[in-house]
C-alpha positions as CSV (number, residue, x, y, z in Angstrom):
1,M,-57.4,-15.8,8.1
2,L,-55.3,-16.0,5.0
3,H,-52.1,-18.1,5.2
4,P,-49.0,-16.5,3.6
5,T,-48.5,-19.7,1.5
6,K,-52.0,-19.8,0.2
7,K,-53.0,-18.3,-3.2
8,F,-55.4,-15.4,-3.2
9,R,-58.9,-16.5,-4.2
10,A,-61.9,-14.6,-5.3
11,R,-64.0,-15.9,-2.4
12,D,-61.5,-14.2,0.0
13,I,-62.5,-10.7,-1.2
14,P,-65.7,-10.4,1.0
15,V,-63.6,-11.4,4.1
16,L,-60.9,-8.8,3.2
17,V,-63.6,-6.1,2.7
18,V,-65.1,-6.8,6.1
19,L,-61.7,-6.8,7.8
20,L,-60.8,-3.6,6.0
21,A,-64.1,-2.0,7.1
22,I,-63.5,-3.1,10.7
23,A,-59.9,-1.7,10.7
24,M,-61.1,1.6,9.3
25,S,-63.8,1.9,11.9
26,C,-61.2,1.3,14.6
27,L,-58.7,3.8,13.1
28,Y,-61.1,6.6,12.3
29,P,-61.4,7.9,15.9
30,F,-57.6,8.4,16.0
31,Y,-57.7,10.2,12.6
32,F,-60.5,12.4,13.8
33,M,-58.7,13.4,17.0
34,L,-55.5,14.0,15.2
35,V,-56.9,16.3,12.5
36,S,-59.3,18.1,14.8
37,S,-56.5,18.9,17.2
38,F,-54.8,21.0,14.5
39,K,-58.0,23.0,13.7
40,S,-59.2,26.3,15.1
41,N,-62.7,26.3,16.6
42,Q,-64.0,28.3,13.6
43,E,-62.6,25.8,11.1
44,Y,-63.9,22.9,13.1
45,T,-67.4,24.4,13.1
46,V,-67.3,24.7,9.3
47,N,-65.4,21.5,8.5
48,P,-65.6,19.1,11.5
49,I,-64.6,15.9,9.6
50,G,-62.3,16.9,6.7
51,F,-58.6,17.5,6.7
52,P,-57.6,20.9,8.1
53,K,-57.0,23.6,5.5
54,H,-54.8,25.7,7.9
55,F,-52.8,23.8,10.5
56,T,-52.6,25.5,13.8
57,L,-51.5,24.7,17.3
58,E,-54.0,27.1,18.8
59,S,-56.3,24.4,20.3
60,I,-53.4,22.4,21.8
61,Q,-51.9,25.6,23.3
62,M,-55.3,26.5,24.8
63,M,-55.6,23.0,26.3
64,L,-52.2,23.3,27.9
65,D,-52.9,26.8,29.2
66,Q,-56.3,25.9,30.7
67,T,-55.4,22.6,32.3
68,D,-52.5,20.9,34.1
69,V,-52.9,17.9,31.8
70,F,-49.4,16.4,32.5
71,Q,-50.1,16.4,36.3
72,S,-53.4,14.7,35.5
73,L,-51.6,12.1,33.4
74,L,-49.3,11.4,36.4
75,N,-52.3,11.1,38.7
76,S,-54.0,8.6,36.3
77,L,-50.9,6.6,35.9
78,F,-50.4,6.3,39.6
79,V,-54.0,5.4,40.4
80,V,-54.4,2.9,37.5
81,C,-51.0,1.2,37.9
82,V,-51.5,0.7,41.6
83,S,-55.0,-0.6,41.1
84,V,-54.0,-3.0,38.3
85,L,-51.1,-4.3,40.4
86,I,-53.4,-5.1,43.3
87,I,-56.0,-6.6,40.9
88,M,-53.4,-8.9,39.3
89,I,-52.1,-10.1,42.7
90,V,-55.5,-10.8,44.3
91,S,-57.1,-12.2,41.2
92,S,-54.2,-14.6,40.7
93,M,-54.4,-15.9,44.2
94,A,-58.2,-16.2,44.0
95,G,-58.1,-18.0,40.7
96,Y,-55.5,-20.4,42.1
97,S,-57.6,-21.1,45.2
98,F,-60.8,-21.6,43.4
99,S,-59.3,-23.9,40.7
100,K,-56.8,-26.0,42.6
101,L,-57.7,-25.8,46.3
102,K,-61.1,-27.5,46.6
103,F,-62.7,-26.5,49.9
104,W,-66.2,-26.7,51.2
105,G,-68.5,-24.3,49.3
106,S,-65.8,-23.1,46.9
107,N,-68.0,-23.3,43.8
108,K,-70.9,-21.5,45.5
109,F,-68.6,-18.9,46.9
110,F,-67.1,-18.4,43.4
111,I,-70.6,-18.0,41.9
112,V,-71.4,-15.3,44.5
113,I,-68.3,-13.4,43.7
114,L,-68.8,-13.8,39.9
115,S,-72.5,-12.6,40.2
116,T,-71.3,-9.2,41.5
117,I,-70.2,-8.4,37.9
118,M,-73.9,-7.9,37.1
119,I,-74.3,-5.1,39.7
120,P,-74.0,-1.7,37.9
121,I,-71.7,0.7,39.6
122,Q,-74.3,3.4,39.3
123,I,-76.5,1.5,41.8
124,I,-73.9,1.5,44.5
125,I,-72.2,4.8,43.8
126,I,-74.2,6.8,46.5
127,P,-73.5,4.3,49.3
128,L,-69.9,4.2,48.3
129,Y,-69.6,8.0,48.4
130,I,-71.2,8.1,51.9
131,N,-68.8,5.4,53.2
132,M,-65.8,7.1,51.7
133,A,-66.9,10.5,53.1
134,D,-67.3,8.9,56.6
135,L,-63.8,7.5,56.3
136,E,-62.6,10.9,55.0
137,L,-61.2,9.3,51.9
138,V,-62.9,11.6,49.4
139,N,-60.2,13.5,47.3
140,H,-57.7,10.8,48.3
141,Y,-56.3,8.3,45.7
142,S,-57.0,5.5,48.1
143,S,-60.7,5.9,47.6
144,I,-60.8,5.1,43.9
145,I,-58.0,2.6,44.2
146,L,-60.2,0.6,46.6
147,I,-63.2,1.0,44.4
148,Y,-61.3,0.1,41.2
149,T,-59.9,-3.0,42.9
150,A,-63.2,-4.1,44.3
151,I,-65.2,-3.9,41.1
152,S,-62.4,-5.5,38.9
153,I,-61.4,-8.5,41.0
154,P,-64.5,-10.6,40.2
155,F,-63.6,-10.6,36.5
156,G,-60.0,-11.1,37.2
157,A,-60.7,-14.0,39.5
158,Y,-62.8,-15.6,36.7
159,L,-60.1,-15.1,34.1
160,M,-57.4,-16.5,36.3
161,R,-59.5,-19.4,37.4
162,S,-60.2,-20.3,33.8
163,F,-56.5,-20.3,33.1
164,Y,-55.4,-22.3,36.1
165,T,-58.2,-24.9,35.4
166,G,-56.4,-25.7,32.2
167,I,-53.2,-26.6,34.0
168,P,-53.0,-30.4,34.6
169,S,-53.5,-31.4,38.2
170,E,-50.8,-34.0,37.8
171,L,-48.3,-31.1,37.8
172,M,-49.4,-30.2,41.3
173,D,-49.3,-33.8,42.4
174,A,-45.8,-34.2,41.2
175,A,-44.8,-31.0,43.0
176,M,-46.4,-32.2,46.3
177,I,-44.5,-35.5,46.0
178,D,-41.3,-33.4,45.8
179,G,-42.3,-31.8,49.1
180,L,-43.7,-28.5,47.9
181,S,-46.6,-26.9,49.9
182,Y,-49.6,-25.2,48.2
183,T,-48.0,-21.8,48.7
184,Q,-44.7,-22.9,47.2
185,I,-46.5,-24.5,44.3
186,Y,-48.2,-21.2,43.6
187,Y,-45.1,-19.1,43.7
188,K,-42.7,-21.5,42.0
189,I,-44.9,-23.1,39.4
190,M,-48.4,-21.6,38.9
191,L,-47.4,-17.9,39.0
192,P,-44.6,-18.2,36.3
193,L,-46.9,-20.2,34.1
194,S,-49.7,-17.6,34.4
195,A,-47.6,-14.8,33.0
196,P,-49.6,-14.6,29.7
197,A,-52.9,-14.6,31.5
198,L,-51.7,-11.9,34.0
199,A,-50.5,-9.8,31.1
200,T,-53.9,-10.1,29.5
201,L,-55.7,-9.2,32.7
202,G,-53.3,-6.2,33.3
203,I,-53.8,-4.8,29.8
204,L,-57.6,-5.1,29.8
205,Q,-57.9,-3.6,33.3
206,F,-55.5,-0.8,32.5
207,I,-57.5,0.3,29.5
208,N,-60.8,0.0,31.3
209,L,-59.7,2.0,34.4
210,W,-57.8,4.6,32.4
211,N,-61.0,5.5,30.6
212,D,-63.1,5.8,33.7
213,L,-64.8,9.1,34.3
214,L,-67.7,8.5,36.6
215,I,-65.8,7.2,39.7
216,S,-63.0,9.7,39.3
217,M,-65.3,12.7,38.9
218,I,-67.2,11.8,42.0
219,F,-64.4,10.8,44.4
220,L,-61.6,13.1,43.1
221,Q,-63.0,16.6,43.1
222,D,-59.9,18.5,44.0
223,P,-58.1,19.8,40.8
224,S,-54.7,18.7,42.1
225,T,-55.9,15.0,42.4
226,R,-58.0,14.8,39.2
227,T,-57.3,12.1,36.7
228,V,-56.9,13.0,33.1
229,T,-60.4,12.1,32.1
230,V,-61.9,14.4,34.7
231,T,-59.5,17.2,33.7
232,I,-60.6,16.9,30.1
233,A,-64.3,16.8,31.0
234,A,-63.8,20.1,32.9
235,L,-62.9,21.8,29.6
236,A,-66.5,21.6,28.5
237,G,-68.2,25.0,29.0
238,R,-71.8,25.5,30.3
239,Y,-72.9,27.4,27.3
240,V,-70.1,27.4,24.7
241,T,-67.7,24.5,24.2
242,N,-64.5,24.6,22.2
243,Y,-64.4,21.1,20.8
244,P,-60.9,21.2,19.3
245,V,-59.5,22.0,22.7
246,I,-61.3,19.0,24.3
247,I,-60.3,16.8,21.4
248,S,-56.7,17.8,21.9
249,G,-56.9,16.7,25.5
250,L,-58.5,13.4,24.4
251,L,-55.6,12.9,22.0
252,V,-53.0,13.4,24.8
253,S,-54.9,11.1,27.2
254,T,-55.0,8.4,24.6
255,I,-51.3,8.2,24.0
256,P,-50.3,6.2,27.2
257,A,-53.1,3.6,26.6
258,V,-52.1,3.2,23.0
259,I,-48.4,2.9,23.8
260,G,-49.2,0.3,26.5
261,F,-51.4,-1.7,24.2
262,L,-49.0,-1.7,21.2
263,T,-46.1,-2.7,23.5
264,L,-47.9,-5.5,25.2
265,Q,-50.3,-6.7,22.4
266,R,-48.3,-9.9,21.8
267,Y,-48.9,-10.9,25.4
268,L,-52.6,-10.0,25.1
269,V,-53.0,-12.3,22.0
270,K,-51.0,-15.1,23.7
271,G,-53.0,-14.8,26.9
272,I,-56.3,-14.9,25.0
273,T,-55.3,-17.9,22.9
274,V,-53.4,-19.9,25.5
275,G,-56.6,-21.5,26.9
276,I,-57.7,-22.5,23.5
277,T,-54.4,-24.3,22.6
278,K,-54.2,-26.3,25.8
């Protein structure tokens, strides 16, 4: 990375070119969604990549007429925010327990939990659906909240354990000398210190769960409970698909995730680098 006080050197040009190419590759999808949303289906067919010659709100209007996208956005926000909150709470407690409270078989138990990350959701989706149907939770938000939480906690526990391991044990020893219990140490010392790591976990899981389609499509089939990804996927026709309409929906669904990322990106960077600087 170039330091502001350093002089520009010719050998820095390849680095700048690579970084510029990476930045353009990240920004291009947003450019594509933006320009495509203001095209008609006819112009998109002729000119799918270029800048629109005639700006029109036809695709956006059709998307709003054919879907209740704002209700779907609220559904997604509710499901994802509740899931992320549970994930952060449980992962923080699990990470604290596995890193600081050494009990019999703790390392083996942690490895078992961590190994579940390697199980693809596609393998267990049918048994999950059968169980949720038996519990009459299909088309209920609680079904995918439970699934989101279960499949995300192993990674969250790993992340939080890594963070808590970097905190000196002497800090706990001093707190115990002062008369604090393990629970008080967690709430009064460990939890405030883990704010950057929790923010990192929250952002990563929010983006991951917000973009989910498979689980939401299977467990939330009622149009009134659909998340935004399922609502947009339903715009695709069987024989003919109006791509600008779908892209308009994608643009709308991207806005909350982008706003959340831009707002909390400094916490994300701090949370990622905090373990390196210890």
